[in-house]
DRENLUMFI-45831 format. One line per 5 residues: number of its first residue (from 1); their letters; for each residue z, y, x of C-alpha. Coordinates in nm, 4 decimals. Each point is the difference from the previous one (the first is absolute). Example, Ala and Ser with C-alpha at 12.3 -4.5 7.8 and 13.67 -1.06 7.14 Angstrom:
BEGIN
1	AS	0.7800,-0.4500,1.2300; -0.0660,0.3440,0.1370
REM end
This chain:
BEGIN
1	XXXXX	-2.2322,0.9218,-2.2308; -0.0369,0.0948,0.3663; -0.1314,0.3496,0.0720; -0.2220,0.0538,0.3051; 0.0249,0.3462,0.1562
6	XXXXX	-0.1628,0.1933,0.2822; 0.1602,0.2739,0.2144; 0.0780,0.3061,-0.2116; 0.0152,-0.1805,-0.3360; 0.2826,0.1112,-0.2292
11	XXXXX	0.2489,-0.2798,-0.0694; 0.3120,0.1369,-0.1663; 0.2239,0.2984,-0.0663; 0.3100,-0.1960,0.1060; 0.0238,0.1584,0.3454
16	XXXXX	0.3419,-0.1525,0.0667; -0.1555,-0.3504,-0.0055; -0.2724,0.0743,0.2573; -0.0169,-0.2652,0.2705; -0.2250,-0.1534,0.2656
21	XXXXX	-0.3664,0.0972,-0.0170; 0.0606,0.3081,-0.2176; 0.0713,0.3695,0.0424; 0.1532,0.2669,-0.2237; -0.1603,0.3328,-0.0753
26	XXXXX	0.1242,0.2495,-0.2604; 0.2385,-0.2611,-0.1351; -0.2705,-0.2610,-0.0576; -0.0703,-0.3298,0.1766; -0.3448,-0.0614,0.1530
31	XXXXX	-0.1571,-0.2896,0.1874; -0.0128,0.0297,0.3776; -0.2293,-0.2997,0.0458; -0.2410,-0.2350,-0.1745; 0.1876,-0.2808,-0.1699
36	XXXXX	0.1827,-0.1327,-0.3055; 0.2855,0.1906,-0.1650; 0.3275,-0.1929,-0.0116; 0.2652,0.1648,-0.2184; 0.2694,-0.2650,0.0266
41	XXXXX	0.3099,0.1878,0.1134; -0.1609,0.3017,0.1634; -0.3669,0.0971,0.0017; -0.2101,-0.1235,0.2901; -0.3643,-0.0671,0.0790
46	XXXXX	-0.0663,-0.3451,0.1452; -0.3075,0.0174,0.2276; -0.2993,-0.2206,-0.0746; -0.0773,-0.0358,0.3687; 0.1684,0.0306,0.3375
51	XXXXX	0.1978,-0.2093,0.2447; 0.3440,-0.1417,-0.0716; 0.2762,0.2086,0.1602; 0.3298,-0.1904,0.0116; 0.3198,0.1492,-0.1377
56	XXXXX	0.3595,-0.1170,0.0245; 0.0777,-0.2524,-0.2710; -0.3561,-0.1288,-0.0431; -0.0402,-0.3768,-0.0233; -0.3151,-0.1130,0.1811
61	XXXXX	-0.1866,-0.3132,0.1006; -0.0619,0.0077,0.3739; -0.1967,-0.2074,0.2481; 0.1400,-0.0716,0.3468; -0.2410,0.1764,0.2365
66	XXXXX	0.1810,-0.0192,0.3331; 0.3183,-0.1315,0.1574; 0.1696,0.2463,0.2325; 0.3582,-0.1069,0.0742; 0.2306,0.0832,-0.1771
71	XXXXX	-0.2405,0.1004,-0.2790; -0.2701,-0.1546,-0.2115; -0.2700,0.2644,-0.0494; -0.1172,-0.0160,-0.3593; -0.3267,0.1105,-0.1618
76	XXXXX	0.0930,0.1523,-0.3373; -0.3508,0.1129,-0.1078; 0.0739,0.3500,0.1250; -0.1077,0.2209,0.2897; 0.3591,-0.0490,0.1204
81	XXXXX	0.1202,-0.3325,0.1349; 0.3509,-0.1129,-0.0825; 0.2536,-0.1902,0.2041; 0.2428,-0.2729,-0.0937; 0.2913,-0.0467,0.2372
86	XXXXX	0.0919,-0.3580,0.0760; 0.3528,0.0641,-0.1327; -0.1498,0.0466,-0.3475; -0.1370,-0.3536,-0.0108; 0.2239,-0.2174,-0.2162
91	XXXXX	-0.0223,-0.3099,0.2235; 0.1503,0.1873,0.2964; 0.3452,-0.0107,-0.1547; 0.0645,-0.3484,0.1375; -0.2469,-0.0055,0.2872
96	XXXXX	-0.0603,0.2581,0.2705; -0.3612,0.0980,0.0634; -0.0838,-0.0012,0.3678; -0.2830,0.1870,0.1718; -0.3218,-0.1954,-0.0553
101	XXXXX	0.1294,-0.1947,-0.2993; -0.0602,0.2513,-0.2800; -0.3194,-0.1731,-0.1130; 0.2054,-0.3017,-0.1065; 0.1533,0.2158,-0.2716
106	XXXXX	-0.2970,0.2181,-0.0969; -0.3390,-0.0505,0.1597; -0.3128,0.2158,0.0135; -0.1800,0.0430,-0.3359; 0.2973,-0.1251,-0.2028
111	XXXXX	0.0721,0.1960,-0.3166; 0.3405,0.1413,-0.0900; 0.1542,0.1978,-0.2840; 0.2083,0.2841,0.1398; 0.1725,0.3217,-0.0986
116	XXXXX	-0.0613,0.3263,0.1842; 0.3430,0.1020,0.1264; -0.0917,0.3086,0.2015; -0.2950,0.2261,0.0769; 0.0701,0.2557,0.2725
121	XXXXX	-0.1650,0.3315,0.0818; -0.2676,-0.1615,0.2198; -0.0736,-0.2694,-0.2629; 0.1800,-0.2867,0.1676; 0.0531,-0.2409,-0.2872
126	XXXXX	0.2883,-0.2478,-0.0057; 0.0117,-0.3044,-0.2273; 0.2564,-0.2459,-0.1314; -0.0958,-0.3411,-0.1353; 0.0316,-0.0658,-0.3722
131	XXXXX	0.1660,-0.3386,0.0164; -0.0715,-0.0960,-0.3624; -0.3762,-0.0296,0.0615; -0.1674,-0.2905,0.1785; -0.3729,0.0321,0.0591
136	XXXXX	-0.0185,-0.3292,0.1910; 0.0017,-0.2178,-0.3121; -0.3643,0.0541,-0.0946; -0.1825,0.2711,-0.1873; -0.2651,0.2653,0.0471
141	XXXXX	-0.0041,0.3564,0.1289; -0.2034,0.2583,-0.1917; -0.0494,0.3478,0.1456; -0.0816,0.3103,-0.2049; 0.0334,0.3748,0.0729
146	XXXXX	0.3691,0.0867,-0.0205; -0.0841,0.2800,-0.2439; -0.1022,-0.2629,-0.2582; 0.3405,-0.1737,0.0044; 0.1424,0.1972,-0.2974
151	XXXXX	-0.2911,-0.1162,-0.2160; 0.0498,-0.3658,0.0929; 0.3664,0.0362,-0.0950; -0.0762,0.1978,-0.3181; 0.2304,0.2102,-0.2136
156	XXXXX	0.3477,-0.1581,0.0053; -0.1555,-0.3038,0.1703; -0.2311,-0.0773,-0.2925; -0.3088,-0.0853,0.2055; 0.1643,-0.2339,0.2515
161	XXXXX	0.1979,-0.1707,-0.2787; -0.3258,-0.0728,-0.1813; -0.1625,-0.1270,0.3227; 0.2885,-0.2396,0.0689; -0.0113,-0.1397,-0.3528
166	XXXXX	-0.3763,-0.0435,-0.0289; -0.0550,-0.1224,0.3565; 0.3164,-0.2108,0.0168; 0.0662,0.1235,0.3542; 0.2799,0.1509,0.2041
171	XXXXX	-0.1166,0.3510,0.0926; 0.1786,0.2301,0.2458; -0.1356,0.3526,0.0450; 0.0925,0.1932,0.3149; -0.0079,0.3786,0.0322
176	XXXXX	-0.2663,-0.0124,0.2746; -0.2686,-0.1548,-0.2229; 0.0500,-0.3630,0.1001; 0.0589,-0.2474,-0.2803; 0.1231,-0.3581,0.0358
181	XXXXX	-0.1131,-0.2495,-0.2630; 0.1257,-0.3572,-0.0228; -0.1063,-0.2689,-0.2474; -0.2698,-0.2600,-0.0605; -0.3296,0.0774,0.1702
186	XXXXX	-0.1878,0.0688,-0.3256; 0.2812,0.2254,-0.1234; 0.0038,0.1928,0.3282; -0.3753,0.0481,-0.0376; 0.0589,0.1511,-0.3465
191	XXXXX	0.2697,0.2311,0.1311; -0.2164,0.1091,0.2928; -0.2940,0.0921,-0.2246; 0.2271,0.1914,-0.2367; 0.1779,0.1937,0.2764
196	XXXXX	-0.3283,0.1009,0.1648; -0.1308,0.1117,-0.3402; 0.3098,0.2156,-0.0527; -0.0423,0.1573,0.3441; -0.3672,0.0836,-0.0621
201	XXXXX	0.0618,0.1415,-0.3501; 0.3400,0.1601,0.0585; -0.1156,0.3454,-0.1095; -0.0993,-0.1176,-0.3495; 0.2070,-0.0122,-0.3201
206	XXXXX	0.0681,-0.3085,-0.2140; 0.0019,-0.2129,0.3137; 0.2815,-0.2402,-0.0928; -0.1753,-0.1120,-0.3190; -0.3325,-0.0281,0.1801
211	XXXXX	0.1462,-0.2139,0.2780; 0.1739,-0.2232,-0.2571; -0.3346,-0.0533,-0.1789; -0.1680,-0.0637,0.3365; 0.2529,-0.2711,0.0884
216	XXXXX	-0.0246,-0.1590,-0.3445; -0.3801,-0.0186,0.0306; 0.0232,-0.1552,0.3483; 0.2431,-0.2644,-0.1262; -0.2226,-0.0798,-0.3013
221	XXXXX	-0.2999,-0.0325,0.2302; 0.1955,-0.2307,0.2310; 0.1044,-0.2103,-0.2998; -0.3630,-0.0531,-0.1054; -0.1006,-0.1414,0.3393
REM end
């Protein structure tokens, strides 16, 4: 069960495990912000609202927003834009990118899966392409608040595993709240409805079972048509 806390709520006496979104007072752990308690590993409070702030190692889905040689400027659903250097693009290994030709490799509004490789003190964000993902082969982008991502994944991946099985779709969840779904149109519709339901009810308990029942009822209804 997920526990929702507000600033000042007592969480635990395990002060040594206190992490992001908490503070320690008199050897006890308290919430620093409104959110959901996550006790996997350390103890942290995941906010229920707020903008995505990139961190090194995050895997994100980005949208090409601008081309400024030698970088692609990438919208990563954050107040901070990211940049992808042309040397990080896999196709450049055998072909040199000249000034004015970058759009042949990645054009405006194209989607990419990338890893955050560096975030400096003034929030310049550098990316590297994840070569094992191809978003050009069809699919659908779903966007939710990044704070709801842990709920779509579920404990030990339980929620997303159930979604993949019941919706018969490929589902990739990025840290910045963008989710790529690929499958038959009707199956993508199922997955979209379920993911949006999870995002809107993320603060409630028993959500995995409820979403499973929701998907089963949608499939029964579709079968009766």
